[in-house]
N, C-alpha and C positions, 0 to 999 in steps of 0.2 A: 566177966570181961566180954564185951561185945566185939565181934569181929566185923571188919569192913570188907565187903565184897566189891572188887573193881570190875565194872562191866565195860565191855568194848562193843562198839557197833559192828555188826556183821557187814563188812564192805568187801567187795571183790578186790583181790590184790593182783595187779598185772604181773605175769610171769617175767622172770629176769630175761632181758633181751627181747622184750615184748614183740608180739606178732604185728607186722605192718599190714594195715588195711589196703584194699585195692586202690584207694585214692592216693596213698603215699607211694605205692608202686608206680602208678601212672605218672605221678609228679617226677619221680626219679628218672623214668624213661624219657619224659619230655625234656628234662634238664640235660640229660646226656646227649639226646639227639640235637638239641639246640647248640650245645657246646661243640659237638662234632661238626655241625654245619658252619658255625661261625669261624672256628679255627681252620677247618679245611678250606673254606672259601678264601679267607684272608691269606693263608699260606700259599695257595695257588697263585694269587695275585702277586704276593711278595716274591715268589720264585720266578714267575714268568714275565713280570713287567717291571719297568723302571720309570721313575718320574723325570721329566725334563721341563725346563723353563724356556718359554719362547721369548727371545730378547728383542725381536724386531717385528715390524708389521709386514714382512715380506710374504707371509702366508694369509694375510687378511683377505676375505672375511672368515675363512675356514678356521684359522687360528689367529689370535690377536696378541700383540705385545703384552707381556705380563702373565699370559696364561701358563698354567702348569698342566702338562699332559701326561698320560700314561702311554708308554710305547712297549710293545711286546718284543722281546729279544728274539731276533731272527737273523738268518744268514741271507746274503744277497741272492742265493738261489731260490728263496721263497718269496721274492719280490716280483710284482708285475706292474704294468702300466696303470696309473691312477693311484697307486699307493703313496701315502705321505710317509716319508722315512726320515730317520735321524742318521746322519753319516758324518764321517770325518775323513777328509782328503788332504794330504800334505800339499798337493799342488794348489789347493784353495786356501792355504794358510794354516791347516791343521786344526781349525776350530770346529766344534760341533755345529752342524747346520741342520735345518729342517726344510725340506723341499718336496715337491711332488714329482714322481717318476712319470715322464711322458713318453719315453722310448727306451727300448731294451736292445741288447746286442742283435745286430742284423737289420734293425729298423733304419729307415731314412726319415728324419724329422726335419720339418721346414716350416717357414711361414711365407705366405704368398698373398698376392692380391692387395687391393687398396687398404683393406682392414687388417692385413697381416694375420689372417686366420691360421691356426696351427693345423698342419697336415702330418700324418704319419703314414708312410708308404703310399703317398699320393692321395690318401683319403682324409677329407676334412673332418676335424674333431670338434663337436659341439661341447664347449666347456662351461657348464652352468655355474661352476664354483668360482669363477673369476671375479675379482673385485670390480672390474669394469669390462664391458664388451667393447669391441672395436679395435682400433690400432693399438698394438701392444709393444711396439719397438721396431728396430731395424730388421730387415729380412735376413734370413740365414737358411742354410741347408747343410745338414750333417748326416753322414752315415755312421751309425753307432757301431764300434768294433764289438766283437763277441766278448762277453764277460764284463761289459761296461754299461753304464746307464746315463741317460740324458735327463736332467732335472730342471724344473722351473718352479718359481714361486707363483702362488695364485694371484698375488698383487704384482702383475707383470711390469707395471711402471715403477715399482719400488723394490725390486728384488735383484740382488747380485747373484745370479744363478749361472747355469751353463752358458748362457749367451755372452756373459762377460769374461769367459775363459776359453773362447773358441780357439785361441792360439795354442792351447795345450790339449792334445788328443781330442780336438773338436769340442771341447767343453764337457766331455764325458768324465765320469768317475768310475773307479773299479767297483763292481758289484759287491766285492768283499769289504768295501769301506762302509757298508751299511751296518749299523749297530742294532737298529730296532725299527719297528713299524708303528706309527702313531694310531691309537684306536679310540682314545677318549680324552676329553678335557675334564679335569677334576677341580681346578680352581681358576677363577673365583667361582663361588657356589652358584652364582646367577648364570654361569655359562657351562655348568656341569652337564655332561652328556656324551654319548658315543659320537665319534666322527663317522658320518654316513659314508657308505661305499658309493662310488660313482659308477655310472654305466656309460660314461663318455667314450670309453675305448672298447665297448662290448662288440662292436662290429668288426674288430680286427682279429686276425688269427694270432695265436701265440698267447703268452701269459698276460692275463688281465688283472683287474683289481683283486687282491687276495680276499679270501673268506675271513671273517673276523675270528679272533681267538676266543678263549674261554672267559674273557673278562666279564661279560654281562651275566652269564649264569653264576660265576663265582661271586660277583658283587651281590646278586640276589640271595645267594646262599648265606653270605656273611650277614646281610641285613636281617634276613628271615630267622637265622639262628639266634642273633642277638635279641630280636623281638620275642621269640619263643621263650628264651631264658627269662626275660623281664616279665612277660605275662604269667608264666608258670610260677615264678617266685612270688609275684603279687597275689595270685590266686591261692597259693599255699599259705602265704602270710595271713590272708583274710580268713581262710578256713581254720587255721590254728587259733586265731583270735576268737572266732566263733565258738570253737570247742572250749576254750578257757572260760568264756562268758557263761556257757551252759553249765560247766562244772561249778562255777561260782554260785549260780542260782540254786543248784541242787544240793549244795553243801549246807 
């Protein structure tokens, strides 16, 4: 009787729970970093900012009707001249409104001269953000009480702002009526971008336009994290496919 001897090829067997190569370790680190950046940036925006829809053209051209903006949640004490704010005042009907702060408590705000140019504490203010230069409406002069704000729309000929409420506290609103400060437009995509800070009130003493919040770095971190995850996953997939092809040729 003849016996049959079964022969097996001598092939290295990977140990259980095989050792990860440096490429796999780097891939894991990159994925973890990307996930941290994406989630961290998005969470910061979600916690610190709120979206608002702009219903009218009163802030044209800075903001247009139909825009969706992101506004940072702040208190009235963090607001200065030149800031575009979201506020709700019962004396104005209790609706959410978006206007630009042009004077704070203690200021005397007025328009004078043939072109009705805005002055604050007697100093003329050059306002490059206006929809139109020149005559902006009837003359007025108001001294803003402490703890209150005087607000105007950038589209002065089409804005129901402090000038139309002069009979109630000189058209001013309580600083604590402010809910948020607008920092960016997010929709439509063609108008996406940060709302630029104005230097119109830089020559005045007291609170000027606020410094921007963390929106820009948080947005960059979110996008960069998502991109890192996609690129790392794609590179890992290509590398894995290449390894399988090499094993197929060698078998």
